[in-house]
N, C-alpha and C positions, 0 to 999 in steps of 0.2 A: 407596683403590686400589678397595675393593668398592663404595662410594659413586659412583666414577667409572662403573664398568662399569654399575651400576644406571642411572644418568643416560643412559649412551649406549644401552642396551636401550630406554629409556622414550623416547627421541630417535626412535629407528628405528620402534617401535611408533606412536608419534604421527604420523611422516611417512607409514606404511602407512595408518594409519586417515584421515588428511587426504587422501591420495590416493582412497581409496575412498568418503569422503564427497563428494569433488568429482565424482568419476565418478557417484556416485548423483545427486547434483544436477544435472550435466548431462544424465543420462538422462532424471530427471523434467521438466526444462525442455523437452528434446527431444519428449519424449512429450506434454507439455502444449502446446507449439507444433504438434505433428502433428495432435492432436486440435481445436486452434482452426482450422486451415486444412480440417479436413473439415467442421465445424460453421458455418464461416463467421464466426467471432469475431473474427479478425484485422481490424483496421481499415483500410480502403483505400477512400476517397470515389472514386477513379479519376478524379482531376481532370486527365487528359491533355486539352488542348483540341485538338480535332479540325476545328472549323468554327466561324467566325464572320461574321455580315453585318449590316450598317447599311443602312437605307434610306437613298437620296441625297435624300431629301425631308425638310425639317423642320416641327416643329409650329409652329402661328402663336402660341400662347400656351404659352410655354415653362414658365414659372411654375405655370401651373394644371395643365399636362400633368405635370409634376413631382411637384406633390402627389397627384395621382391614381395615378400610378405608384407613388409610395413606399406609398399605401395598399394596392396591390394585392400588392405583394410582400411587405408585412408579412402579408396575408391567406394568401398562399401558403403563407408559413412556418408560420403557425397550422395550415392544413389538414396540412401534412406530419408537424406534430410531434402533433397531436391528432385529426385527422380519421379517419372511417371507412377512407379510401384513402391508405396511407402512401406510395404511389408517386406519385400523379398528382393533380393540383389545377388548377383555373383559378379566376380573379378578375377583376373588373372594377369599375371605379369611372367613373360616366357623368355625375357632377355637373359643371356648368360646360359651358362650350364645347369643352373639351379631354378627351374621355373616353379612358380607358385600360383595355386588355385584356391579360391575361397568363396564359400556360400553364407549367407545369413538369411534367417526368415524370422519375423516376429508374428505373433498372433494377431489376428486382425481385428481385435477388440481393444488393443492398446493405441493411446495417442501416439504422434510422431516423437513427441518428447521422450514419453516412456519407452518406446522402441529404441530410441538412440540411448537411454540410459541402461535399458538392457544389453544393448550390444557392447557398450563401454565395459560392463561388467563380465561380459563373456570374453572380450578381448583381453582383458586384464587376466583372466584364469586360464586362457588357452596358452597365453605365452609362458605360463609354468611348465609346459611340455619340451621347454628347452629347442634341443636342435632335432626333434623328431620330425620325421618326413611327413607327418600326418597326425590330425588331433580333431577331437570334436567337445563340445560343451552343450549341455542342453540345459537351459532354466524353463520355469513355467512361462515365461513371457516371450522367449525365444530361443534359437539356437544358432551355433556358428561352427562350421566345419573348414578346415584348411587341408591340402594335400599338395603333393610334389608332381601329380600328374592329374589330368583332368577326371572329376568324377561325376559330373553334373546328370548323365544320363545312366548311371550305373543301377544296379539293383537296389532298393531302398530297405531291405530287409536283412537284418544282420544275424548271426547265430548269436543266442544267448540273451536276447532281449527278454525283458521280464516286467511285472506290475510293480508300482512303486505306491506304497500304502500308508495311511495315517492309521494311528492305533486305537482312535475312538470308534466306537460301534454306535450305529444308528438306532433310534429308538423306532419301533414298530419294524423290526427288523425284515420279516417276510415281505411286507407290502413296499419297504424301501427298497429292497433289493428287486423287486419286480418292476418298479418305476425306472430304476437305473438300468437295468438290463433292456428294457423297451426302448429308453432314450439313446443309450449307446447304440442298440441295433438300427435304429433309425438314422442316426448319424453315420454308422458304417455304410449303410445302404445310399444315404443322398450325398455324402460330401465329394465322392469321386465324378458325381455327375455335376457338380456346381463349379463354375469358372472360378480359377483361383484356389481350389480345393480347400475351402476352409467354411466351416458351419458352426454356428453357436444356437443351442436350443434348451430347452426346458420341458419339465414334465411333471405334473401333478402326481402326488401320492395320494393312493386311494382312500387310504385311512389315515387320520391325525392332521390333515390340512397342511402338509407341508410341500415343498417343490424340490426337484432335483435340477441341477445345471450342469450341461456339458458342452463340450467343443471337440472338435476333430479337424485336423489340419494334415496336409501331404504337402511336400516340396513341390514347386511348380513346375519343377523340370520332368516330373514323373509322368507316365502314362495314366490314363483311367484305370487300365487293369492292374499297374503296378500298385496305385493309391487303394484300390478295393483290397487287392492281396495285403497290404501292409496293415490296412484298417482291421481286416477278419483276425489277423493274428494279435493285434493291439486289443481287440475287443476281448478275445480270450484271456489275454493276461491282465486285463484291468478288471476281470472277474473276480479273480483271486482275492481282491481286495475287499469285496463284499462279505459282510454288511458293514464295512467301515464307512465312515462318513465322507473320505475322500480318496481318490484313487485316480493314477495316472499310469499311462503305458507309452513308452517311448521307444522309438527305432531310428534306424539311419534316414529314414525320410518320412515319418508320418507321427503324429502325436495325438493322444487320446485323453481327455481329462473328465472326470465328473465329480460334482461336490454338493453338499447340501446346502451350501452357502453361495450366494450370487457373486460371481467373480468377473460379471461383465453386466454391461446397462441393458436395460430392457429395450431400448431402442437399437440395440446391436444384436438382436435375437434375429436369426435367419429364418425364412419361411421354407421349410424343407418339405412339406406336404407335396409341391409339384413333383419332387424329385423321388417319391417313394413309389410311384406308379399305382398298381393295385395292392402295393405294399403295406396293408394294414398289418403286417405280419406282428408288429410289436404289440398292437392290440389284442391280436388273438393270443400272443405269447403273454400278455399281461393277465389275460384271463385264465389262461390254464395256470400260470404260475400263481395266480392267486389261490386256486383250488387245490392245486397239489403241493404247494410250498411246505405247509407242515408236515404231511406224509412223507416228501421227499428228505425232509432232514430227518425224520425216525429212520429212513430207509439208509440213509448214509451212515448213522450211528452204528445200526446192526450189522451194515457191511463192516466197517472198521472194527468192531468186535470179534466178527467172524474172522476177519482176515489175520487179527492179531493171535488169535487161538489157534488158528491154522498154520501159522509159519513155523518152520523148522531151519535151525541154523543149517546153511549149505553155501558152500562156495560156489559164487556165480561166474560160469565162463562167459565172457562178453559175446561169444558169436549166440549163445543162446538168449541174448536179450533181442529178440527177433524184432525187428521194424526200428532198432535204434539207428537214428541218422544223424544226430548231433554229435559228429566225431571229433575227437581232439586227435586221434591216431586211428588206423584202419581196425575196424572189428574184425577178429579172427573167428572165422566160422569154422565149423567142424566138417571134416571131410565127409562123414556118415552122412550128416545132415544135407549136404549139398547134391550127394549122391542121390539120396532120397528124393530130394526136390526137383531133380530132373529125369527121375526114373533111370538111375545109372547112366545118365548121358544118352539116351536114346535118341536115335536119328529123328523120330517123330518130334522130338522136342528142340531138335535144331533149328535155329532162327536164321543162322547164316554163318558167314567167315568172316573174320576180322583180320588186322595185323597181329601175326604170330599165334593165330589159334581160332577155333571155333567158338561159337556161342549159342547157348542153349536157354531155352526158357524153363524156369523153375518156379514151385510154389513151395514157399516155407511153411513152417508148421503152423504159423498163425494166419495163413491163408493169403499172405502177400505174395504177388507174382514178381519174380527179378529175372533179370538177365545174368546168366554165368557165363563167363569166357574162360576158355582151358587156354593155358599158354604153355609152350613148350620150349623153354629157353636152357635147355640142358643141365648138366649136374654139375657145372662150376659154380664154388661157393662165392666167387666173386660175382658171377651174374646173379645169383640169389641175393646177395647183400644189396646189389644196385636196384633188384626189383623191390625188396623190401623198402628200401631207404625211398623210392620213387612213388611207391604206394604210399607211403605216409604222407608225403608231401601232396599228392593228388587228391587225398582223402580229405585234406583240410581247403581244398578249392571249393567254394560253394558260390554258385550263380545259376539265376534262373535258366541261363542259356547254355548251362555246360551239364552234361550228363553226370549223375550223381554216382560216385563210387561209394557203395554201401560197406564194403569191407573185402576180405580176401582170405585165402587159405592156401598156406604154403608147405603143406603136407604132401609127400610123395613126390614122383619125378614132375609132375606139373603143378603150375602156380595158377590158382584160379582167382579170379577177380568177380566181385558180385556188384552188379549195377541195377540201379531202377530200370524197371522195364517200361518201353515205349510201345504201345499197341498199334501205331501207326507205322511202325518200321521206320525206314530211311527215306530221306526225300527224292533220291533218284526213281524208287518205284512210282512217285506220282508226276515226275518229269518225262522219264522213258519207258517206265514198266507198264504193268497191267493196269495200273491206275491213273494212267496218262489223262490229261485234261482235266482232272477234279479238283484243281487247285484255282481259285479265282483270283483277280488282281490284286485285291486286298490281301489274300492270306499270303501272295508271293511277297508284297512288300514287308510284310510283317516277319516273315521267315528272313528276309535280307537284312532287316533291322536288328532282329534278335540274334543274328549269327554274328554281327559285326559288334554287338555289345558283348557277347561272350567273348571274342578274340581281343576286343579292347580291354576287358577284365584280365585276362592272361597275359596281356603284354604289358600293361601299364598299372593295374589296380592291385595285383596279388604282390606280396612282398620281393618276390623275384620274378624276372621275364621269363615265361614259359613260351616257347615257341613248338607250335603242334605239329609242324612238317608234313602234315598230311589232310590238309583241308580239302574235302570234295563232296559232292552230294551223298555218296554212300556213307560218309561218316557225319553226317547232319541227320539226326534222328528227331520224329516229330512226336509230341505229346497228343492227347486226346483233344486239346484245342488247337491242335496245329502249330504250337510254339516249337520254335527248333531248339535244340540242344546238341551241341558240339560232342562227338565221340571219338573212341578209339584214341588213347594217349600212348599206344605204343611205341610211337616213335619221338614222343615229346622229347625236347632238350631244354635245358636251362641256361639261360644268358647271363654270365655273371655281369655284375652293375657296371665293373670297370672297363667292359669290351665291348666293341661295337658290333662285332660279329664273331662267329666261330668258324673255323676251317675244317670241314668234315667230310667224310665221304657221303655221296649222294644216296638218300633214302626217302623214298616218297613215290608219287605217281605221275609219269609223264602226261603232260597235257594240262597239268594244274600248277606244275613246278616252275619257278622263277629261273631265267637262263643263267644267272651269275651264280646260282646253287647247282643246277643240274650240270652245268659244264666245269665249274670253278670251284664249286664245294664251299663257297662262302655264303654261310647260313647267319641270317638276322630276322628279327620279327617281320621285315619286310618281305620275307618269302611268303609269310601266311598273309600277307596283304595281296600280293599277286594272286594268290590261290584263290582268295576271297573274290577278287575281280573276275575270275573266269567263272566261279560258282555263279556270281551274280548273273553274268550274260547266259549261262545255262537256264538259270530260272525264268528269265526273260524271254529266252528264244525257245525253250523246251529242246532244245539239241545239245549234245554232247560236244566238248570241246575239241575233241580228237576225230569227229566224224566227219568223214568226206562224202560228197554228193556230187553227181556227174553233172546234174543241173547248175551247180554252183561253181563248174569247172574246177572242181579239185579244191576248193579254198577249205584251209581250217577255218574253226569259228572266229577266232581273232582278226584274222585276215578280212574276212566277210564284215565283220562288225566295223573295223577301220573302214574301209570302203566304202560301205552304205553311210557311215557317220559323215564322211568327208563330203558326200554328195548330198547330204541333208535328207536321205532317205530312212529315217530312224524306224517309223513304223512298219517298213517290211521286215523288220527283226523280230518283231512280237509273236509269239507263240499263236498259231491261227486256231487253238482251241479256247483262246480267251474271248470273252464278250467285249467287241471294240467299244461299247457304250460304258465300260467300267473304268476307262483310263483315257488321258488326254495325250496329244502329240508332245507337249512341254513334260509332261510327267515321264514320258520313254526317253526322251532326250536327255533328262536329267539323270535318270537310273544308268544309261549307256555311258555319258561322260564321267560319273563316278567309277563305273567298272573300268573305264580306259584310264582313269589316272591311276588305278591300283595297278594296272598290267603295264606300266611304262617301263622302257627299257633300264632307266637308271634307278636302283632301289633309293636313292636319296630325293628323287623327285616323288616317289610314291607318298602319299600322306598317311599318317598315323592312323590306326582302327578308331580313335577316340574323335579324332577329325572327321573321319567318315560318318560317325554316329551322329555328329553335329550337322552334317550337310544332309545326311537322310531326313533328319527330323525338321529341317529347316522348311518354312512355308515359301512355295514359289521359287525363283532361281537366284542362284548365288553366285556373285562374281568369284571367278578363280581362273588362274592360268590355264589356257587350252591344253589339254592333255597331249602327250608327245606320242608318236607312232608305237603301238606295243611290239615286243618281241616275244617269241615264243620258240620251244624247242619241238621240233617235228620227231616222228617216229625213227627217225635215223640220228637222232642225237644232234641234229644242226639246228644252229639258230636261225630263225627267220623273222621277218619284219625289221625292227630298228635294230642293228647290231651293234649300236654304240654301247659302251661301257663307260663312257664319262661319268664320273661323279663332281663335276666342277658346277654344277648347278647350285647356287646358294639355298640352302634349306630354308632361310627366311623368305625367298621368293616363292619357294613352292608351297609355303604353309601360310602366307601373308593373308588370304582369302578366308582363313579359319580363326581369325584372331579374335573375331566378334561373337560373344556368347549371348544369350538372352534367354528369358524364360518362356514359357508355352507361348 
């Protein structure tokens, strides 16, 4: 009896102890898990697939391309594991006829293990693109992209980007929306100013006690300006998700995300306050948003009701959708609208003369200012068909350093092209005309880099190679921020993928034209490279390439540049209107050497434009073979300088110094 009581007591005690021990274990486990959440230990590679795209064009040598692509992916993995930058890497293999370039970037709040896991998922997904010559996949945690040509420094905004939204709506919708907009605005402003282009932040919701979390990121090869432009668009796209609990906006080179649930640890928050300047804009916006949120919602409803009542079924003519710029084909403007916009092509509205026609300033019905170019290509049905085919192609060429073709009109004897309007006109006005001397050193460098980027896109990034054929300072327009835009595609030719060059009659401008084309009619993308080199020297010197001066003993610009380069007198070439305190001798020498590499007599020795972009963006000196003496065609159509036409130089030797790519 006593033993039974003892056993019962022991059983009760054991049950109590068991419950207490289990309670302690649960408490310890919960505490550990909470701590892990705060310090970011819990594994989450964030492999929610957001976007996937495969090029519609295939590589010609599938086996060779796969071999190179596999090597680039292996190199990316190694860099993420062991490199100095655990979140971003580029790799390229250019052996054989099918080069491969790749880039990966993880969100900076991921651990190395989670970053690798996300990359593994992305690699598996992107291989589904089969033999496509380019592809990209974007996850919450990372993105991966590959191409058959270098793309690292290209435009990072792609047409058609949009927000990606969750379906659930947040409570206290007005206050939630205000907090999210304020947070995203702060991230948009601060992230481009932060080293590495990544920021994670949060903001309290004014009512309800909740918190919103957000991250912003740009690819590390972008410029600060490109990053800001991309995030501005992302901010607009993410807003369509509100008042949804989660939203994202993705593009070719930036990422923006918000959520009412924490997806990064407290200790991974970025202090963005120093990068907002006086920008308490989000606070001001929050106050305004809180006051007018409800009223704004009522106004929107009222406007929607009014719009639905006032609509009438009507067939829409595309040219009437004024301001439409995201084209899949050319917008067809009405002739009467363009006549009205240009005041019947009045001389007062005439901006200048371009290839095959005059250019006029026009104001469309919605107040948008455009440039209208009148082309006279005759009455030939073949010429008209070629015109329409080329217009359709060029209207789909989108790059921040190429003039935007908004549309056309093919009614009547003249063909009309409608372009975006550039208030600052062309570069030659600032180098040789009435505004000479108003461009500083930094602006000239940005113009050189932007022009190189535009040409690299035409030659290597568009799905067919486009040769401009008439690169010169008068065909480089400047926007309000003095960013360059290549214009006048009247002479542009397409280079078939299976051809290294075309044989055609000369068309272009002497002084800018490569000798092999001017004399022998051999046209390749390296003709544009040569012209670019001449333009660079004109920008640096403030002097026309064909200009003769008695004090220079009748030297052409290229001849003078070479002689001073050989004697080490690079500073003697700098435009005397520039402030000597704005540049160094090394910077001047670097620009001159790049220009001379572009103007070498042998086309095969000239670097590609993507290689030029890398050189221009590199800091300090970069090893490369010394440029050979340039050749040029004088006013009598005689080749001067190095008259060698040898193409025996190995391409690998000519480009060896460009094989190393890195982040910012």
